[in-house]
C-alpha positions in Angstrom: 136.9 91.4 41.0 137.6 94.4 38.6 138.6 91.8 35.9 135.0 90.2 36.0 133.6 93.6 35.9 135.5 94.3 32.9 134.7 91.1 31.2 130.8 92.1 31.3 131.3 95.6 30.2 133.7 95.1 27.5 133.3 91.8 25.9 130.2 92.3 23.7 130.9 88.9 22.1 130.8 86.9 25.1 128.8 83.6 25.4 127.3 84.7 28.6 127.5 87.8 30.6 127.2 87.2 34.2 126.7 89.9 36.9 127.3 88.8 40.5 125.7 90.8 43.1 124.7 90.9 46.8 123.6 93.4 49.1 126.0 95.8 50.7 125.4 94.3 54.2 126.2 91.0 53.2 129.6 92.1 51.1 130.6 94.2 54.3 130.0 90.9 56.6 132.2 89.1 54.1 135.1 91.7 54.0 134.9 91.8 57.9 135.2 88.0 58.3 138.1 87.8 55.5 140.0 90.6 57.1 139.1 90.0 60.7 137.9 93.3 61.2 135.0 95.1 62.7 131.9 95.3 60.5 131.9 99.2 60.7 135.4 99.3 59.6 134.4 96.7 56.8 131.6 98.9 55.7 133.8 102.1 55.6 136.2 100.3 53.3 134.0 98.8 51.0 132.2 102.4 50.5 135.5 103.8 49.7 136.7 101.0 47.4 133.2 101.3 45.5 133.6 105.0 45.5 137.1 104.7 43.9 136.2 102.0 41.5 133.2 103.8 40.2 135.3 107.1 39.6 137.9 105.0 37.7 135.4 103.0 35.6 133.8 106.5 34.6 137.0 107.9 33.8 138.4 104.8 31.9 135.4 103.4 30.2 132.8 106.2 30.5 130.3 104.2 32.4 129.4 103.2 35.8 130.6 99.8 36.5 127.3 98.9 38.1 125.4 99.6 34.7 126.9 96.3 33.7 123.9 94.4 35.7 121.8 96.0 32.8 124.1 94.4 30.3 124.0 90.9 31.9 122.4 87.9 30.3 122.3 86.7 34.0 122.2 88.2 37.4 122.9 86.3 40.5 122.6 87.4 43.8 125.1 85.6 45.8 123.9 86.2 49.2 122.9 82.8 50.4 124.3 80.6 47.6 127.5 78.5 47.7 130.1 78.6 45.0 128.7 75.3 43.6 125.3 76.6 43.3 126.4 79.8 41.6 128.5 77.8 39.0 125.5 75.5 38.3 123.3 78.5 37.6 125.7 79.7 35.1 126.2 76.3 33.4 122.1 75.9 33.2 121.9 79.6 31.7 124.8 79.0 29.1 123.3 75.6 28.1 119.9 77.4 27.6 121.4 80.2 25.8 123.3 77.6 23.4 120.3 75.8 22.7 118.3 78.9 21.7 121.0 79.7 19.4 121.6 83.3 18.2 
């Protein structure tokens, strides 16, 4: 996850900068399902992870990693999308951007 965030923030010359997002309740449910833990515990772990990552990013790069959403060429809410749909949206946007040119 961190490397994906890094790519959007740090690679100014990337062909396409993509930011994947989902509401906190969806992300917490995914954590709970993956780790087989109660949703309350997953939410607590997610909150702590985000707090630590935001502090680390601020210290290392001088920005809040959530600011990358503003830097992205494409923002995708992954809440109700399969990986195939997400990849399709990225490919479509990349093709559109390449057709437009610089």
